[in-house]
OpenMM code with the backbone's topology and positions (N, CA, C; nanometers):
from openmm import Vec3, app, unit

residues = "MET ASN ALA ARG SER VAL LEU ILE SER ILE VAL GLY GLY VAL VAL ILE THR LEU LEU THR GLY LEU VAL VAL THR THR PRO PRO MET LEU VAL GLY ALA GLN TRP TYR GLY TYR PRO LEU PRO TRP LEU TYR LYS LEU VAL ILE ALA PRO GLU TYR PHE PRO TRP LYS ALA ASP LEU VAL ASN LEU VAL ALA ASP ILE ILE PHE TRP THR VAL ILE VAL GLY ILE VAL LEU PHE ILE VAL GLN LYS ALA ARG LYS".split()
positions = [
    Vec3(1.1416, -1.8870, 0.9216),
    Vec3(1.0008, -1.8491, 0.9341),
    Vec3(0.9147, -1.9662, 0.8881),
    Vec3(0.8091, -1.9887, 0.9590),
    Vec3(0.7193, -2.0973, 0.9226),
    Vec3(0.6071, -2.0449, 0.8324),
    Vec3(0.5220, -2.1356, 0.7901),
    Vec3(0.4138, -2.0995, 0.6970),
    Vec3(0.3155, -2.0013, 0.7596),
    Vec3(0.2955, -2.0128, 0.8903),
    Vec3(0.2030, -1.9214, 0.9591),
    Vec3(0.2559, -1.7777, 0.9539),
    Vec3(0.3844, -1.7612, 0.9760),
    Vec3(0.4451, -1.6283, 0.9720),
    Vec3(0.4400, -1.5682, 0.8327),
    Vec3(0.4615, -1.6515, 0.7322),
    Vec3(0.4541, -1.6028, 0.5941),
    Vec3(0.3119, -1.5581, 0.5613),
    Vec3(0.2138, -1.6357, 0.6037),
    Vec3(0.0741, -1.5992, 0.5794),
    Vec3(0.0374, -1.4696, 0.6517),
    Vec3(0.0826, -1.4543, 0.7755),
    Vec3(0.0565, -1.3314, 0.8497),
    Vec3(0.1229, -1.2127, 0.7806),
    Vec3(0.2439, -1.2331, 0.7284),
    Vec3(0.3138, -1.1261, 0.6571),
    Vec3(0.2378, -1.0825, 0.5329),
    Vec3(0.1882, -1.1785, 0.4562),
    Vec3(0.1155, -1.1469, 0.3330),
    Vec3(-0.0152, -1.0757, 0.3649),
    Vec3(-0.0909, -1.1287, 0.4595),
    Vec3(-0.2185, -1.0655, 0.4964),
    Vec3(-0.1936, -0.9260, 0.5535),
    Vec3(-0.0930, -0.9136, 0.6382),
    Vec3(-0.0595, -0.7825, 0.6937),
    Vec3(-0.0177, -0.6841, 0.5871),
    Vec3(0.0590, -0.7296, 0.4885),
    Vec3(0.1006, -0.6427, 0.3784),
    Vec3(-0.0167, -0.5945, 0.2953),
    Vec3(-0.1106, -0.6835, 0.2676),
    Vec3(-0.2300, -0.6450, 0.1909),
    Vec3(-0.3156, -0.5468, 0.2697),
    Vec3(-0.3353, -0.5739, 0.3976),
    Vec3(-0.4187, -0.4860, 0.4810),
    Vec3(-0.3564, -0.3472, 0.4922),
    Vec3(-0.2268, -0.3406, 0.5200),
    Vec3(-0.1614, -0.2102, 0.5317),
    Vec3(-0.1659, -0.1350, 0.3989),
    Vec3(-0.1446, -0.2045, 0.2893),
    Vec3(-0.1511, -0.1395, 0.1584),
    Vec3(-0.2895, -0.0814, 0.1331),
    Vec3(-0.3932, -0.1564, 0.1636),
    Vec3(-0.5285, -0.1049, 0.1432),
    Vec3(-0.5578, 0.0116, 0.2362),
    Vec3(-0.5048, 0.0079, 0.3574),
    Vec3(-0.5243, 0.1206, 0.4492),
    Vec3(-0.4496, 0.2455, 0.4020),
    Vec3(-0.3359, 0.2274, 0.3351),
    Vec3(-0.2655, 0.3445, 0.2836),
    Vec3(-0.3394, 0.4072, 0.1663),
    Vec3(-0.4386, 0.3378, 0.1145),
    Vec3(-0.5245, 0.3970, 0.0123),
    Vec3(-0.6093, 0.5105, 0.0673),
    Vec3(-0.6091, 0.5287, 0.1979),
    Vec3(-0.6798, 0.6398, 0.2611),
    Vec3(-0.5890, 0.7612, 0.2815),
    Vec3(-0.4588, 0.7437, 0.2575),
    Vec3(-0.3615, 0.8504, 0.2798),
    Vec3(-0.3422, 0.9284, 0.1501),
    Vec3(-0.3665, 1.0584, 0.1552),
    Vec3(-0.3483, 1.1443, 0.0377),
    Vec3(-0.2001, 1.1755, 0.0236),
    Vec3(-0.1427, 1.1437, -0.0920),
    Vec3(-0.0009, 1.1673, -0.1185),
    Vec3(0.0188, 1.2537, -0.2418),
    Vec3(-0.0753, 1.3409, -0.2686),
    Vec3(-0.0676, 1.4268, -0.3862),
    Vec3(0.0475, 1.5260, -0.3712),
    Vec3(0.1314, 1.5404, -0.4739),
    Vec3(0.2359, 1.6429, -0.4681),
    Vec3(0.1733, 1.7822, -0.4562),
    Vec3(0.2426, 1.8751, -0.3904),
    Vec3(0.1828, 2.0065, -0.3608),
    Vec3(0.1334, 2.0852, -0.4817),
    Vec3(0.2027, 2.0807, -0.5915),
    Vec3(0.1660, 2.1642, -0.7051),
    Vec3(0.0820, 2.0912, -0.8103),
    Vec3(0.0375, 1.9714, -0.7820),
    Vec3(-0.0403, 1.8954, -0.8788),
    Vec3(-0.1867, 1.9380, -0.8732),
    Vec3(-0.2413, 1.9697, -0.9885),
    Vec3(-0.3809, 2.0108, -0.9970),
    Vec3(-0.4522, 1.9138, -1.0911),
    Vec3(-0.5717, 1.8705, -1.0517),
    Vec3(-0.6496, 1.7871, -1.1414),
    Vec3(-0.6690, 1.6450, -1.0948),
    Vec3(-0.5906, 1.6025, -0.9981),
    Vec3(-0.6043, 1.4659, -0.9485),
    Vec3(-0.5562, 1.4599, -0.8043),
    Vec3(-0.6088, 1.3629, -0.7315),
    Vec3(-0.5606, 1.3344, -0.5968),
    Vec3(-0.5001, 1.1951, -0.5983),
    Vec3(-0.3836, 1.1813, -0.5365),
    Vec3(-0.3137, 1.0538, -0.5305),
    Vec3(-0.3310, 0.9943, -0.3920),
    Vec3(-0.3466, 0.8624, -0.3868),
    Vec3(-0.3614, 0.7900, -0.2611),
    Vec3(-0.2685, 0.6701, -0.2620),
    Vec3(-0.2154, 0.6356, -0.1450),
    Vec3(-0.1258, 0.5209, -0.1324),
    Vec3(0.0110, 0.5647, -0.0864),
    Vec3(0.0774, 0.4776, -0.0087),
    Vec3(0.2101, 0.5092, 0.0408),
    Vec3(0.2915, 0.3816, 0.0477),
    Vec3(0.4125, 0.3754, 0.0070),
    Vec3(0.5022, 0.4785, -0.0420),
    Vec3(0.4807, 0.5140, -0.1883),
    Vec3(0.4222, 0.4268, -0.2655),
    Vec3(0.3919, 0.4595, -0.4054),
    Vec3(0.2432, 0.4886, -0.4196),
    Vec3(0.2068, 0.5948, -0.4906),
    Vec3(0.0638, 0.6197, -0.5117),
    Vec3(0.0078, 0.5160, -0.6087),
    Vec3(-0.0986, 0.4497, -0.5686),
    Vec3(-0.1565, 0.3459, -0.6538),
    Vec3(-0.3042, 0.3710, -0.6842),
    Vec3(-0.3613, 0.4727, -0.6229),
    Vec3(-0.5018, 0.5052, -0.6462),
    Vec3(-0.5115, 0.6537, -0.6790),
    Vec3(-0.5803, 0.6850, -0.7875),
    Vec3(-0.5919, 0.8228, -0.8332),
    Vec3(-0.7388, 0.8602, -0.8474),
    Vec3(-0.7709, 0.9799, -0.8026),
    Vec3(-0.9061, 1.0325, -0.8207),
    Vec3(-0.8950, 1.1571, -0.9079),
    Vec3(-0.9552, 1.1519, -1.0247),
    Vec3(-0.9532, 1.2662, -1.1146),
    Vec3(-1.0521, 1.3701, -1.0645),
    Vec3(-1.0040, 1.4927, -1.0441),
    Vec3(-1.0872, 1.5986, -0.9900),
    Vec3(-1.1396, 1.6876, -1.1012),
    Vec3(-1.0520, 1.7244, -1.1919),
    Vec3(-1.0910, 1.8108, -1.3034),
    Vec3(-1.1307, 1.7224, -1.4211),
    Vec3(-1.2493, 1.7453, -1.4704),
    Vec3(-1.3048, 1.6727, -1.5856),
    Vec3(-1.2994, 1.5218, -1.5689),
    Vec3(-1.3574, 1.4688, -1.4623),
    Vec3(-1.3593, 1.3223, -1.4516),
    Vec3(-1.4505, 1.2631, -1.5577),
    Vec3(-1.4090, 1.1544, -1.6117),
    Vec3(-1.4904, 1.0908, -1.7143),
    Vec3(-1.6100, 1.0252, -1.6468),
    Vec3(-1.6437, 0.9064, -1.6826),
    Vec3(-1.7583, 0.8401, -1.6235),
    Vec3(-1.7297, 0.7909, -1.4816),
    Vec3(-1.6091, 0.7458, -1.4602),
    Vec3(-1.5701, 0.6949, -1.3280),
    Vec3(-1.4372, 0.7605, -1.2917),
    Vec3(-1.4336, 0.8500, -1.1912),
    Vec3(-1.3125, 0.9288, -1.1650),
    Vec3(-1.1979, 0.8535, -1.0982),
    Vec3(-1.2186, 0.7313, -1.0515),
    Vec3(-1.1135, 0.6574, -0.9811),
    Vec3(-1.0337, 0.5713, -1.0773),
    Vec3(-0.9026, 0.5775, -1.0663),
    Vec3(-0.8122, 0.4946, -1.1467),
    Vec3(-0.7144, 0.4255, -1.0525),
    Vec3(-0.6814, 0.3008, -1.0813),
    Vec3(-0.5856, 0.2261, -0.9997),
    Vec3(-0.4667, 0.1857, -1.0856),
    Vec3(-0.3484, 0.2017, -1.0307),
    Vec3(-0.2246, 0.1598, -1.0969),
    Vec3(-0.1834, 0.0262, -1.0356),
    Vec3(-0.2024, -0.0816, -1.1097),
    Vec3(-0.1790, -0.2160, -1.0557),
    Vec3(-0.0322, -0.2441, -1.0266),
    Vec3(0.0578, -0.1856, -1.1051),
    Vec3(0.2011, -0.2080, -1.0806),
    Vec3(0.2405, -0.1475, -0.9461),
    Vec3(0.1975, -0.0242, -0.9201),
    Vec3(0.2279, 0.0380, -0.7911),
    Vec3(0.1573, -0.0333, -0.6764),
    Vec3(0.0366, -0.0842, -0.7000),
    Vec3(-0.0362, -0.1582, -0.5975),
    Vec3(0.0395, -0.2850, -0.5585),
    Vec3(0.0850, -0.3605, -0.6561),
    Vec3(0.1602, -0.4833, -0.6280),
    Vec3(0.2928, -0.4501, -0.5609),
    Vec3(0.3585, -0.3432, -0.6053),
    Vec3(0.4854, -0.3024, -0.5428),
    Vec3(0.4629, -0.2641, -0.3966),
    Vec3(0.3537, -0.1941, -0.3667),
    Vec3(0.3229, -0.1589, -0.2283),
    Vec3(0.2924, -0.2824, -0.1444),
    Vec3(0.2188, -0.3769, -0.2007),
    Vec3(0.1899, -0.5006, -0.1269),
    Vec3(0.3188, -0.5745, -0.0949),
    Vec3(0.4095, -0.5828, -0.1905),
    Vec3(0.5382, -0.6495, -0.1664),
    Vec3(0.6179, -0.5733, -0.0608),
    Vec3(0.6218, -0.4411, -0.0712),
    Vec3(0.6951, -0.3586, 0.0244),
    Vec3(0.6445, -0.3806, 0.1659),
    Vec3(0.5130, -0.3703, 0.1862),
    Vec3(0.4575, -0.3839, 0.3206),
    Vec3(0.4640, -0.5284, 0.3700),
    Vec3(0.4577, -0.6272, 0.2808),
    Vec3(0.4732, -0.7666, 0.3214),
    Vec3(0.6137, -0.7908, 0.3761),
    Vec3(0.7134, -0.7344, 0.3102),
    Vec3(0.8513, -0.7483, 0.3576),
    Vec3(0.8686, -0.6789, 0.4927),
    Vec3(0.8114, -0.5591, 0.5081),
    Vec3(0.8219, -0.4867, 0.6347),
    Vec3(0.7569, -0.5663, 0.7478),
    Vec3(0.6365, -0.6187, 0.7239),
    Vec3(0.5681, -0.6981, 0.8274),
    Vec3(0.6479, -0.8250, 0.8568),
    Vec3(0.7062, -0.8867, 0.7548),
    Vec3(0.7878, -1.0058, 0.7753),
    Vec3(0.9102, -0.9773, 0.8603),
    Vec3(0.9747, -0.8637, 0.8366),
    Vec3(1.0918, -0.8264, 0.9168),
    Vec3(1.0517, -0.8029, 1.0620),
    Vec3(0.9408, -0.7324, 1.0828),
    Vec3(0.8934, -0.7074, 1.2195),
    Vec3(0.8599, -0.8391, 1.2895),
    Vec3(0.7914, -0.9296, 1.2206),
    Vec3(0.7591, -1.0601, 1.2804),
    Vec3(0.8852, -1.1383, 1.3144),
    Vec3(0.9840, -1.1338, 1.2261),
    Vec3(1.1094, -1.2042, 1.2501),
    Vec3(1.1792, -1.1499, 1.3743),
    Vec3(1.1832, -1.0184, 1.3861),
    Vec3(1.2476, -0.9566, 1.5028),
    Vec3(1.1718, -0.9906, 1.6311),
    Vec3(1.0391, -0.9883, 1.6252),
    Vec3(0.9579, -1.0215, 1.7444),
    Vec3(0.9796, -1.1669, 1.7832),
    Vec3(0.9827, -1.2568, 1.6854),
    Vec3(1.0033, -1.3979, 1.7165),
    Vec3(1.1413, -1.4220, 1.7770),
    Vec3(1.2440, -1.3557, 1.7273),
    Vec3(1.3792, -1.3704, 1.7815),
    Vec3(1.3897, -1.3094, 1.9208),
    Vec3(1.3153, -1.2014, 1.9450),
    Vec3(1.3208, -1.1364, 2.0758),
    Vec3(1.2527, -1.2211, 2.1828),
    Vec3(1.1535, -1.2989, 2.1430),
    Vec3(1.0814, -1.3849, 2.2391),
    Vec3(1.1641, -1.5054, 2.2824),
    Vec3(1.2575, -1.5477, 2.1991),
    Vec3(1.3374, -1.6680, 2.2311),
    Vec3(1.4512, -1.6381, 2.3216),
] * unit.nanometer
topology = app.Topology()
chain = topology.addChain("A")
for resn in residues:
    res = topology.addResidue(resn, chain)
    for name in ("N", "CA", "C"):
        topology.addAtom(name, app.Element.getBySymbol(name[0]), res)
């Protein structure tokens, strides 16, 4: 893979991760918060008794999601590049 493919993989991973912040992944029986992000929830909205700012972000899960989606985009790019040759 060249530098262009790596850059596309990283940008694609970040974009997909941020878009998964729109996906609600709250477990069915959880009350009091809504979880966002896939496959790991990295954004939380406190519903019951929110303090001053109800949104919380988990940076470890956010970075893990970015790495996960970067690898997925990299694999897809690799397969597409090999299929074109």
